[in-house]
C-alpha beads as a LAMMPS data file, in Angstrom:
LAMMPS data file: protein, C-alpha beads

243 atoms
242 bonds

1 atom types
1 bond types

-500.0 500.0 xlo xhi
-500.0 500.0 ylo yhi
-500.0 500.0 zlo zhi

Masses

1 110.0

Atoms # bond

1 1 1 -432.141 258.989 -417.130
2 1 1 -431.158 257.777 -420.595
3 1 1 -427.513 257.947 -421.596
4 1 1 -426.568 260.496 -424.302
5 1 1 -426.794 258.786 -427.669
6 1 1 -426.006 261.410 -430.316
7 1 1 -422.575 261.835 -431.828
8 1 1 -421.065 265.182 -432.802
9 1 1 -421.672 264.586 -436.498
10 1 1 -425.313 263.686 -435.896
11 1 1 -425.934 266.791 -433.784
12 1 1 -424.164 268.957 -436.340
13 1 1 -426.179 267.532 -439.236
14 1 1 -429.501 268.027 -437.451
15 1 1 -428.622 271.585 -436.390
16 1 1 -427.179 272.564 -439.761
17 1 1 -423.670 273.199 -438.478
18 1 1 -420.357 271.353 -438.205
19 1 1 -418.525 269.352 -435.524
20 1 1 -415.864 272.047 -435.607
21 1 1 -418.488 274.648 -434.684
22 1 1 -419.642 272.443 -431.809
23 1 1 -416.076 272.260 -430.525
24 1 1 -415.904 276.050 -430.707
25 1 1 -419.138 276.361 -428.738
26 1 1 -417.619 274.137 -426.063
27 1 1 -414.367 276.114 -426.002
28 1 1 -416.128 279.431 -425.327
29 1 1 -418.525 277.977 -422.774
30 1 1 -421.591 278.245 -424.964
31 1 1 -422.102 274.490 -424.710
32 1 1 -421.420 272.719 -421.410
33 1 1 -419.126 269.738 -421.391
34 1 1 -420.773 266.439 -422.292
35 1 1 -419.870 262.821 -421.551
36 1 1 -417.468 260.965 -423.808
37 1 1 -417.564 257.351 -424.891
38 1 1 -414.663 254.934 -424.270
39 1 1 -413.056 256.102 -427.507
40 1 1 -413.075 259.721 -426.375
41 1 1 -415.890 260.913 -428.648
42 1 1 -418.486 263.285 -427.248
43 1 1 -422.020 262.018 -426.770
44 1 1 -424.961 264.434 -426.738
45 1 1 -428.417 264.162 -425.214
46 1 1 -431.682 265.483 -426.626
47 1 1 -431.387 268.460 -424.253
48 1 1 -427.903 269.203 -425.611
49 1 1 -429.302 269.103 -429.137
50 1 1 -432.059 271.550 -428.204
51 1 1 -429.439 273.951 -426.834
52 1 1 -427.449 273.709 -430.066
53 1 1 -430.605 274.368 -432.088
54 1 1 -431.320 277.387 -429.907
55 1 1 -427.782 278.670 -430.425
56 1 1 -428.131 278.296 -434.181
57 1 1 -431.492 280.071 -434.144
58 1 1 -430.132 283.036 -432.213
59 1 1 -426.969 283.192 -434.327
60 1 1 -429.096 283.283 -437.485
61 1 1 -430.948 286.287 -436.042
62 1 1 -427.682 288.205 -435.910
63 1 1 -426.949 287.863 -432.213
64 1 1 -423.206 287.623 -431.411
65 1 1 -422.092 284.413 -429.713
66 1 1 -421.059 286.262 -426.554
67 1 1 -424.603 287.567 -426.177
68 1 1 -426.131 284.183 -426.976
69 1 1 -424.467 282.719 -423.897
70 1 1 -425.864 285.570 -421.824
71 1 1 -429.260 285.055 -423.412
72 1 1 -429.416 281.336 -422.683
73 1 1 -428.482 281.876 -419.050
74 1 1 -431.172 284.510 -418.383
75 1 1 -434.747 284.205 -417.205
76 1 1 -437.602 284.899 -419.624
77 1 1 -437.930 288.596 -418.748
78 1 1 -434.229 289.228 -419.211
79 1 1 -434.322 287.297 -422.476
80 1 1 -437.060 289.618 -423.737
81 1 1 -434.901 292.637 -422.928
82 1 1 -431.959 291.142 -424.799
83 1 1 -434.188 290.385 -427.776
84 1 1 -435.441 293.981 -427.735
85 1 1 -431.832 295.186 -427.817
86 1 1 -431.081 292.877 -430.717
87 1 1 -434.173 294.057 -432.587
88 1 1 -433.045 297.675 -432.248
89 1 1 -429.565 296.747 -433.462
90 1 1 -431.010 294.952 -436.482
91 1 1 -433.280 297.909 -437.273
92 1 1 -430.247 300.211 -437.243
93 1 1 -428.347 297.793 -439.486
94 1 1 -431.298 297.639 -441.873
95 1 1 -431.349 301.434 -442.083
96 1 1 -427.621 301.501 -442.860
97 1 1 -428.019 298.810 -445.508
98 1 1 -430.907 300.693 -447.107
99 1 1 -428.787 303.847 -447.240
100 1 1 -425.937 301.882 -448.826
101 1 1 -428.334 300.439 -451.413
102 1 1 -429.622 303.940 -452.183
103 1 1 -426.066 305.171 -452.667
104 1 1 -425.298 302.174 -454.884
105 1 1 -428.376 302.914 -456.991
106 1 1 -427.154 306.477 -457.490
107 1 1 -423.742 305.233 -458.586
108 1 1 -425.367 302.802 -461.009
109 1 1 -427.675 305.490 -462.361
110 1 1 -425.036 308.160 -462.794
111 1 1 -422.019 306.119 -463.835
112 1 1 -423.522 303.289 -465.850
113 1 1 -427.008 303.880 -467.166
114 1 1 -426.736 307.579 -467.877
115 1 1 -423.204 308.069 -469.159
116 1 1 -422.925 307.090 -472.787
117 1 1 -419.522 306.272 -474.209
118 1 1 -418.533 306.735 -477.814
119 1 1 -416.962 303.286 -477.934
120 1 1 -419.733 301.575 -475.992
121 1 1 -417.093 300.100 -473.679
122 1 1 -414.795 301.651 -471.106
123 1 1 -415.016 305.457 -471.034
124 1 1 -412.288 307.433 -472.744
125 1 1 -410.330 310.075 -470.846
126 1 1 -412.724 312.818 -471.879
127 1 1 -415.784 310.678 -471.167
128 1 1 -414.376 309.999 -467.722
129 1 1 -413.954 313.758 -467.355
130 1 1 -417.665 314.191 -468.140
131 1 1 -418.538 311.634 -465.475
132 1 1 -416.280 313.342 -462.945
133 1 1 -417.816 316.743 -463.687
134 1 1 -421.282 315.290 -463.177
135 1 1 -420.219 313.780 -459.877
136 1 1 -418.829 317.128 -458.724
137 1 1 -421.886 319.195 -459.587
138 1 1 -424.266 316.735 -457.933
139 1 1 -422.116 316.111 -454.847
140 1 1 -421.552 319.822 -454.181
141 1 1 -425.232 320.655 -454.569
142 1 1 -424.643 322.713 -457.698
143 1 1 -427.533 320.681 -459.117
144 1 1 -430.185 319.508 -456.674
145 1 1 -431.248 315.825 -456.739
146 1 1 -434.613 316.470 -458.422
147 1 1 -433.013 318.518 -461.185
148 1 1 -430.299 315.911 -461.646
149 1 1 -432.908 313.168 -461.995
150 1 1 -434.837 315.240 -464.545
151 1 1 -431.698 315.886 -466.596
152 1 1 -430.734 312.223 -466.568
153 1 1 -434.192 311.310 -467.814
154 1 1 -433.834 313.776 -470.694
155 1 1 -430.464 312.269 -471.583
156 1 1 -432.154 308.891 -472.084
157 1 1 -434.144 310.276 -475.003
158 1 1 -432.939 308.806 -478.284
159 1 1 -432.568 312.112 -480.162
160 1 1 -430.806 313.810 -477.264
161 1 1 -428.535 310.799 -476.789
162 1 1 -427.588 310.939 -480.472
163 1 1 -426.704 314.628 -480.172
164 1 1 -424.635 313.966 -477.064
165 1 1 -422.774 311.172 -478.841
166 1 1 -422.074 313.385 -481.859
167 1 1 -420.689 316.240 -479.767
168 1 1 -418.733 313.832 -477.548
169 1 1 -417.197 312.191 -480.615
170 1 1 -416.080 315.528 -482.024
171 1 1 -414.644 316.562 -478.669
172 1 1 -412.896 313.192 -478.298
173 1 1 -411.192 313.655 -481.677
174 1 1 -409.225 316.485 -480.064
175 1 1 -407.837 314.221 -477.334
176 1 1 -404.416 313.860 -478.981
177 1 1 -404.165 317.369 -480.378
178 1 1 -402.294 320.313 -478.942
179 1 1 -403.968 322.937 -481.116
180 1 1 -407.334 323.761 -482.646
181 1 1 -408.064 326.957 -484.564
182 1 1 -410.278 329.572 -482.974
183 1 1 -413.156 329.129 -485.398
184 1 1 -413.361 325.373 -484.821
185 1 1 -413.072 325.847 -481.057
186 1 1 -415.873 328.419 -481.075
187 1 1 -418.067 326.213 -483.223
188 1 1 -417.700 323.159 -480.998
189 1 1 -418.098 325.215 -477.817
190 1 1 -421.284 326.659 -479.302
191 1 1 -422.618 323.174 -480.021
192 1 1 -421.876 322.158 -476.456
193 1 1 -423.611 325.275 -475.147
194 1 1 -426.754 324.783 -477.226
195 1 1 -426.941 321.129 -476.275
196 1 1 -426.476 321.953 -472.604
197 1 1 -429.185 324.613 -472.685
198 1 1 -431.602 322.306 -474.498
199 1 1 -431.090 319.580 -471.886
200 1 1 -431.590 322.082 -469.055
201 1 1 -434.715 323.486 -470.685
202 1 1 -436.207 320.052 -471.343
203 1 1 -435.556 319.117 -467.714
204 1 1 -437.061 322.371 -466.463
205 1 1 -433.790 323.462 -464.865
206 1 1 -432.754 327.124 -464.855
207 1 1 -429.044 327.725 -465.578
208 1 1 -427.212 329.218 -462.604
209 1 1 -426.665 332.923 -463.086
210 1 1 -424.057 333.294 -460.359
211 1 1 -420.629 331.716 -460.446
212 1 1 -420.618 328.569 -458.341
213 1 1 -417.625 327.318 -456.307
214 1 1 -417.719 324.072 -458.273
215 1 1 -416.578 325.953 -461.393
216 1 1 -413.118 326.426 -459.879
217 1 1 -412.929 322.712 -459.076
218 1 1 -413.855 321.784 -462.636
219 1 1 -411.320 324.257 -463.993
220 1 1 -408.600 322.627 -461.906
221 1 1 -409.622 319.141 -462.979
222 1 1 -409.792 319.850 -466.709
223 1 1 -406.155 320.951 -466.759
224 1 1 -405.134 317.378 -465.937
225 1 1 -407.826 315.485 -467.828
226 1 1 -407.987 317.235 -471.215
227 1 1 -405.573 317.813 -474.060
228 1 1 -404.511 321.413 -474.852
229 1 1 -406.959 321.525 -477.771
230 1 1 -409.797 320.243 -475.610
231 1 1 -408.919 322.705 -472.864
232 1 1 -409.284 325.571 -475.333
233 1 1 -412.735 324.351 -476.369
234 1 1 -413.727 323.841 -472.739
235 1 1 -412.640 327.360 -471.778
236 1 1 -414.664 328.792 -474.660
237 1 1 -417.639 326.732 -473.545
238 1 1 -417.352 327.961 -469.949
239 1 1 -417.028 331.556 -471.145
240 1 1 -420.175 331.207 -473.226
241 1 1 -421.986 329.621 -470.279
242 1 1 -421.115 332.622 -468.137
243 1 1 -421.952 335.197 -470.791

Bonds

1 1 1 2
2 1 2 3
3 1 3 4
4 1 4 5
5 1 5 6
6 1 6 7
7 1 7 8
8 1 8 9
9 1 9 10
10 1 10 11
11 1 11 12
12 1 12 13
13 1 13 14
14 1 14 15
15 1 15 16
16 1 16 17
17 1 17 18
18 1 18 19
19 1 19 20
20 1 20 21
21 1 21 22
22 1 22 23
23 1 23 24
24 1 24 25
25 1 25 26
26 1 26 27
27 1 27 28
28 1 28 29
29 1 29 30
30 1 30 31
31 1 31 32
32 1 32 33
33 1 33 34
34 1 34 35
35 1 35 36
36 1 36 37
37 1 37 38
38 1 38 39
39 1 39 40
40 1 40 41
41 1 41 42
42 1 42 43
43 1 43 44
44 1 44 45
45 1 45 46
46 1 46 47
47 1 47 48
48 1 48 49
49 1 49 50
50 1 50 51
51 1 51 52
52 1 52 53
53 1 53 54
54 1 54 55
55 1 55 56
56 1 56 57
57 1 57 58
58 1 58 59
59 1 59 60
60 1 60 61
61 1 61 62
62 1 62 63
63 1 63 64
64 1 64 65
65 1 65 66
66 1 66 67
67 1 67 68
68 1 68 69
69 1 69 70
70 1 70 71
71 1 71 72
72 1 72 73
73 1 73 74
74 1 74 75
75 1 75 76
76 1 76 77
77 1 77 78
78 1 78 79
79 1 79 80
80 1 80 81
81 1 81 82
82 1 82 83
83 1 83 84
84 1 84 85
85 1 85 86
86 1 86 87
87 1 87 88
88 1 88 89
89 1 89 90
90 1 90 91
91 1 91 92
92 1 92 93
93 1 93 94
94 1 94 95
95 1 95 96
96 1 96 97
97 1 97 98
98 1 98 99
99 1 99 100
100 1 100 101
101 1 101 102
102 1 102 103
103 1 103 104
104 1 104 105
105 1 105 106
106 1 106 107
107 1 107 108
108 1 108 109
109 1 109 110
110 1 110 111
111 1 111 112
112 1 112 113
113 1 113 114
114 1 114 115
115 1 115 116
116 1 116 117
117 1 117 118
118 1 118 119
119 1 119 120
120 1 120 121
121 1 121 122
122 1 122 123
123 1 123 124
124 1 124 125
125 1 125 126
126 1 126 127
127 1 127 128
128 1 128 129
129 1 129 130
130 1 130 131
131 1 131 132
132 1 132 133
133 1 133 134
134 1 134 135
135 1 135 136
136 1 136 137
137 1 137 138
138 1 138 139
139 1 139 140
140 1 140 141
141 1 141 142
142 1 142 143
143 1 143 144
144 1 144 145
145 1 145 146
146 1 146 147
147 1 147 148
148 1 148 149
149 1 149 150
150 1 150 151
151 1 151 152
152 1 152 153
153 1 153 154
154 1 154 155
155 1 155 156
156 1 156 157
157 1 157 158
158 1 158 159
159 1 159 160
160 1 160 161
161 1 161 162
162 1 162 163
163 1 163 164
164 1 164 165
165 1 165 166
166 1 166 167
167 1 167 168
168 1 168 169
169 1 169 170
170 1 170 171
171 1 171 172
172 1 172 173
173 1 173 174
174 1 174 175
175 1 175 176
176 1 176 177
177 1 177 178
178 1 178 179
179 1 179 180
180 1 180 181
181 1 181 182
182 1 182 183
183 1 183 184
184 1 184 185
185 1 185 186
186 1 186 187
187 1 187 188
188 1 188 189
189 1 189 190
190 1 190 191
191 1 191 192
192 1 192 193
193 1 193 194
194 1 194 195
195 1 195 196
196 1 196 197
197 1 197 198
198 1 198 199
199 1 199 200
200 1 200 201
201 1 201 202
202 1 202 203
203 1 203 204
204 1 204 205
205 1 205 206
206 1 206 207
207 1 207 208
208 1 208 209
209 1 209 210
210 1 210 211
211 1 211 212
212 1 212 213
213 1 213 214
214 1 214 215
215 1 215 216
216 1 216 217
217 1 217 218
218 1 218 219
219 1 219 220
220 1 220 221
221 1 221 222
222 1 222 223
223 1 223 224
224 1 224 225
225 1 225 226
226 1 226 227
227 1 227 228
228 1 228 229
229 1 229 230
230 1 230 231
231 1 231 232
232 1 232 233
233 1 233 234
234 1 234 235
235 1 235 236
236 1 236 237
237 1 237 238
238 1 238 239
239 1 239 240
240 1 240 241
241 1 241 242
242 1 242 243
């Protein structure tokens, strides 16, 4: 039998790992002890290298190190069972990742692509309020996913986007005001109502005729998010929506 000829660094380089990782494999029993040279350095055989390569292969597949040791010590049939278990685990992980990616896409769609800010940068307080309202009505089911997608598509239209920006700008101008006269409040609330109805109609969404629980949540939120002048306009808008 030939003496082991490979050093730790050589094994690590071939296997795509590090000498430190090899020492860890030894410490947890994943690699058996190997001979040392007169200077105390480990020497590895070709069989040792194959085991390290196998460990790296299984680790890359997502198998925990504790299960790799079990895997390497089993017969072929038992190894197949362990691989089946790992495959099921990976399938479950893939499903969770896909769900996370879907949720991320919704966040990107709702919070970035479809919410237009007057400044073009970070949303103002009232723009953030609009985003929060949208999140509430979609999360509570007040608007079903298909209707929400249709509305967001309408909001991408250039003319509609310009109208939204104009109304949002006028509403934002009230952010620092404590008062707005009734006529101006009614006028702006009417603009908001007409714009809202046009978006709903273009998206093929029927306005809810019954009062939804989400309305109370929005009412609570607007008291903290909007200025007194904006709150007056918002109340007029909600009254017109319910009329």
